C-alpha positions in Angstrom: -22.6 -0.6 55.9 -26.3 -0.9 55.9 -26.3 -1.5 52.1 -23.9 -4.4 52.4 -26.1 -6.2 54.9 -29.2 -5.7 52.7 -27.3 -6.9 49.6 -26.1 -9.9 51.5 -29.6 -11.3 51.8 -30.4 -10.9 48.1 -29.6 -14.0 46.0 -26.4 -13.6 44.0 -28.0 -14.3 40.7 -30.6 -11.6 41.3 -27.7 -9.2 41.6 -25.4 -10.5 39.0 -27.2 -12.6 36.5 -30.6 -13.1 34.9 -33.6 -11.7 36.8 -36.2 -13.7 34.8 -36.0 -16.2 32.0 -36.1 -14.7 28.6 -34.5 -11.4 29.6 -31.6 -10.5 27.3 -27.9 -10.6 28.0 -27.7 -11.0 31.8 -25.9 -14.3 32.1 -22.2 -14.0 31.4 -20.3 -16.5 29.2 -18.8 -18.7 32.0 -22.1 -18.9 33.8 -23.9 -19.7 30.6 -21.4 -22.5 29.7 -21.7 -24.0 33.2 -25.4 -24.1 32.7 -25.0 -25.7 29.3 -22.7 -28.4 30.7 -24.4 -29.2 34.0 -28.0 -28.1 33.3 -28.0 -25.9 36.4 -26.4 -22.7 37.6 -23.3 -22.8 39.7 -23.6 -22.3 43.5 -21.8 -19.0 43.3 -21.6 -16.4 40.5 -18.9 -16.9 38.0 -17.0 -13.8 36.9 -16.0 -13.4 33.3 -12.4 -12.6 34.1 -12.0 -15.2 36.9 -8.9 -16.7 35.3 -6.4 -14.9 33.2 -5.1 -16.9 30.3 -2.2 -15.8 28.2 -3.7 -14.2 25.1 -2.7 -13.5 21.6 -4.2 -11.0 19.2 -6.4 -12.7 16.6 -7.9 -10.3 14.0 -7.7 -7.5 16.5 -9.2 -9.3 19.4 -7.5 -11.0 22.3 -8.1 -14.8 22.4 -6.7 -17.5 24.7 -3.3 -18.5 23.4 -3.9 -22.3 23.3 -7.0 -22.2 21.1 -5.6 -23.2 17.7 -5.5 -20.3 15.2 -6.3 -22.7 12.3 -9.5 -23.7 14.1 -10.5 -20.0 14.5 -9.7 -19.4 10.9 -11.9 -22.2 9.8 -14.7 -21.2 12.2 -14.4 -17.6 11.1 -14.8 -18.7 7.4 -18.2 -20.3 8.1 -20.6 -17.7 6.7 -23.7 -19.1 8.6 -22.2 -18.3 12.1 -20.8 -15.4 14.1 -18.1 -16.1 16.7 -19.0 -14.4 19.9 -16.8 -15.8 22.7 -14.3 -18.5 23.4 -12.1 -19.8 26.3 -9.4 -22.4 26.6 -10.8 -23.3 30.0 -9.1 -24.1 33.3 -11.1 -26.7 35.2 -14.2 -28.8 35.3 -16.1 -25.7 36.5 -14.5 -23.6 33.7 -14.2 -25.9 30.6 -13.2 -24.8 27.1 -16.0 -23.4 25.1 -17.1 -21.6 22.0 -20.2 -19.3 21.9 -21.7 -18.6 18.5 -24.7 -17.0 16.9 -26.4 -18.3 13.7 -26.7 -15.6 11.1 -30.3 -16.9 10.5 -31.1 -16.7 14.2 -34.7 -18.0 14.1 -35.3 -20.0 17.3 -36.4 -23.1 15.3 -33.1 -23.1 13.4 -31.1 -22.6 16.6 -33.0 -25.5 18.3 -32.4 -27.7 15.3 -28.7 -26.9 15.3 -28.3 -27.6 19.1 -30.2 -30.8 18.8 -27.9 -32.0 16.0 -24.6 -30.9 17.4 -25.4 -32.6 20.7 -25.3 -35.9 18.7 -21.5 -35.7 18.8 -20.1 -37.6 21.8 -17.6 -34.9 22.7 -20.0 -31.9 22.5 -22.5 -30.5 24.9 -24.5 -27.6 23.5 -27.5 -25.4 24.4 -28.8 -21.9 23.7 -30.3 -19.0 25.5 -31.1 -15.4 24.7 -27.9 -13.2 24.9 -27.0 -9.7 24.3 -29.0 -7.7 21.7 -31.9 -10.0 22.5 -30.5 -12.6 20.1 -30.0 -16.4 20.6 -26.5 -17.5 21.4 -25.3 -21.1 21.2 -22.8 -22.5 23.7 -20.7 -25.4 22.6 -18.5 -27.1 25.2 -17.0 -30.3 26.6 -15.5 -31.5 29.9 -12.0 -30.5 28.7 -9.5 -27.7 29.1 -6.0 -27.1 27.9 -4.1 -28.0 31.0 -6.1 -31.2 31.5 -5.0 -32.7 28.1 -3.3 -30.4 25.6 -3.5 -33.0 22.7 -7.2 -33.8 23.2 -7.9 -30.1 23.6 -6.3 -29.3 20.3 -8.0 -32.2 18.6 -11.4 -31.1 19.9 -10.9 -27.5 18.7 -9.6 -28.6 15.3 -12.6 -31.0 14.8 -15.1 -28.3 15.7 -15.3 -26.4 12.4 -16.1 -29.6 10.4 -18.7 -30.7 12.9 -20.4 -27.3 12.7 -20.3 -27.3 8.9 -21.7 -30.8 8.9 -24.7 -29.7 11.1 -25.3 -26.6 9.0 
C-alpha cells in the first residue's frame, strides 16, 4: 500500500515514458503520434494496446484490418524505408498512423524528409529517437477508419507515392 501512495505522486510520464529528451525507446507509438499531431504529450499516458482493432496477418505480422494491403505492399517495396508500426486509429486522440525508419538514418536526412512530407496538406509528421537508439518518423493525420472509411483508404493509398516523391 505504501508503494502505491508514493507512486501516485510521481508524474505518469516519469513512470511510463521518456525520462529525459534524447533517451532511446521510452515513448510508445500512440504517445509519440499524439505528440506528432498536437505538439504536446497527452494529459494521461496512452497505452499501446488501448484499443483492440480486428487484425489480419500481413507477412507474418498482425496489422489492423482496415489498412489497405496494397498500401502496405507498396510501402514495403520502398527500399529506403523500414516499416515499424501502424494503426487504423479510433479517435482524434488515437488517429491513424505509420511509423517508419529511413535506412539512411542520419538525422539530417530524417529532418529533411520530415520537413518535406509536412508540405502535404493531409500529413503531419515529426521524428524522435526510438528503440535501438535510432530515429523514427511518425506520419499521421486527423483521420481514422470509423470517421470516414473512404478518406481513410484514400489517405493510405496515397501515402506510398508521397513518400517516394519525398525520397
